N, C-alpha and C positions, 0 to 999 in steps of 0.2 A: 743219337749217340754218335760219337766220332767212329769213322769206319776202322781206325786203327784199334778200338776196343773191342771189334767184332771178329778179330782173327783168331782163327784157331790154331794154336801153338803147339799140339800134339807132338808133331813129328820134327820140331824147330832144332836146329844146331845151336851150340852155344853163342856162336858168331850172331845166328840170325835173332835169338832171342836178345842178345845185346843190342842189334839195331832196333829192334822193336821197342825195347824199353827207352832207348834214346829219342825214337820217333815220338812216343807218347809223352815223353817229359819235355818235349820241344814242340807239341802239336801245334801251338799258336803261331810259332815262328817259322816251321818246317815249311810252309808252302812257299816261303820266301828265302830259303836258305840255298846255298849252292852245294853241289855234290862235293866239291873239294873241301868245303868248310868242315862237313861232316866227316870226311875221310881224316882230317888231321885230328879232329876231337876223339875218333874211335880207333885210331891206328890201323884201319883196313883199308883194302884197294876200292877203288871205283867200282869194278867190275863185280865185287863182292855184294855191294849195296844194290847194284842193277839187277842181280841175279835174285836178290830179295824181293825186290820190287815185282820182279817177273813171277816169283814163286806166289805171291797172294794175288796175283791177277792183272797185273798192270805190265805194259809193254817195256816201261822203265822208269826211272826216278822222276823225270818230267812229267809223265801222265799221271803218277801218284800225287805229284803236287798240284796238277791241275785240278784233280778230282777234289782233293782238299779244298783248293781256292773255291771252287764251284759251290762245295757244300757250305762253306763258310759264308759265301755271298747269299745263298739261298735261306740261310738261318737268320743272317743279320738284315737282310734287304740291300738295296742299292745305296752305295755312297760314292762320291767322287774319291775319296781316299782310298776305298777299296779297289776301285778300277784302276787308280795309280799304282797302287802296289801290285795289282796282278799283272799289268803290262811292264812294269819295271823289272819285276822277277823273271819274265820271259826273256827280256832282253840280258839280263846278267846271266842266266843260265846259257843263253847262246854266245855270249862274248867269252864267257869262262871256258867253253868248250872249243873255242876255236885254236886251231893249229899254227902257231906263227910261222913254222917252216913252210906250211902249206900256202899260207898268205903271201911269202915270199915267192915261192915258186909261181903263183897265180900272177903277181904283178910282174914278175920276169917275163911269162909268156906273154901278156899284153904288151909290154913295152917292146918286146923284140920281135913280135909276130909282123909278119909282112902283110897278111891279110886277117882281119879281123871282124868277125860278124856277132851280131847281137840279137838274140831272138826272145820274143817274150809275146804272149796275147792275153786278151781278158785283163784281169788284174793284174797278172804278171808283167803286163806291157808298162804298168807305172815304174818299177824299179829299172826295168831294162831300158825304157826312154830315158829316164834319169841318168843311167850309166852312159848312154850314148852322147847325151847332151854335155856331160862332164868330160868325157873323153874328146869330144870336139873343141871344148873350150881350152884344154890343156894340150891340143895338138896331137892327139892320137888319133890316127885316121880309122873309121870303122863304118861298117853298114849295118843298119839297122832294119830286122824283117819282123813284121807282126801278123804274117798270115801262114799258116801251117802248110798249104799246100805250095806256097812259093818257097819256103824252106826245103819241101821235099823236092822241090823241081831244080832249085839252084845247087843242092847238095850235090847234084851229078857233076857241076862243074867248079866245085870248090878246086882252089888250087893245092897243091902239095904243101903240106905244113903249116896250112892255115889254121886259125883258132876260131872254135865256135863258143860263144857265151849263151847257155841257155837258162831263162828264167821259167819255170814251171811251178804249177800246183802239186800234180801228182805224177807226172813222168809216164804217163801210160804207155805200158810197153808195146802195144799193137799199133800206136801211133807213131812212137820214136824210133822204134826198132829199126826199120829201112834208112832212117836219116842216120843213125847211128853206124851202121853197117856199113854205109857210104863214105861216112867220114873216116872210119877206121882203114879202109882200104887204101885211102889217100892219105893216110898219115896226118889227119886232121885231129888236133887235140880238142877234146871237148872239156869245158869248164861248166858244170851244172850246178845251178842254184836251184833247190827245190824244197818245197814245203815238207815233203815227207820223203823217207829214204828210197833210192832208185834201186831198181832191179839190178842187181849185180850183172847180169847177162847183157845189160846195155853199155856197159861200162869197160874199156880196155885198161890196160895196167897203166897206161900213161895218162888217162883221163883223171879229172879231180871232180868230186862231188861234194857239195856243201848243203848239208840239210839246215835250212833255215826255218824252224818250226814256227807255223803260224797258225794258232789255234782257232777255230772256227768262231764266228761271231754267235752270241747266243741265239738259237732258235732259228738259225739260217745255214747255208751251205757254204756262205761266203768266208774267205779266209783274208785277214789283213796281210799286209806287205810291209809290217813294220821291221821284223828283222832283216828281210831282205834290203830295205833302205839303208838300214845300218851297215850291212855288209859292204854294200856299194860305196858307202861313205868312207869306211876304213880302207878301201882298196884306194880309193882317190886320194885320201891323206897320205897314205904310204908311198903312192907313186910320187907325190909332190914332194914328198921328204927326199926322195931319190934323185930328183932333177937337179 
């Protein structure tokens, strides 16, 4: 039985019942719908739907959709089409959630920075290296770093007002806190692209954090870098239109 049919509605408000009824009525298409589409249909805010998802045990709407997709795949078995739908919906969610003003700020920082550094290790090195290669191709000078110990060492000598672009899976506080502190002391702006939300204590007011959700591959600890690559391409395309 679909998990939506197992929810206890005893203490639900009128809005929460409305959302649940909508979800059940659209249960086949729900895993591939965007939050904005649902809000327009129900005339309620994004935050209301996110709070509803949290009330029924999920971190947010995207996690609910992932659970529904996973349950659907387990019941119907593997198919190329279901995999395509799954990944397309992840990308759509990510793109729909991007803030155009934030993207413009990132591009401005990149093009106006006198000293630009890019860091990524492991699987995160893939989009980081791609960004580095593309920046070099369009004459944006930058330095690529793929070793955390070297990043820690070089952060001591970052010039004032430099820009550091970090690609990480988890942004572990114990690893990145000393680097973030050194950057903030020198007014180095951090642009953080992470698979999960970054601890707010690691971020200064001037920093920008982009959460590029990369759902784990089935039965492994690996995370794809699909949305991070899409983000990089969007940044490159935007910069090229401004040249």
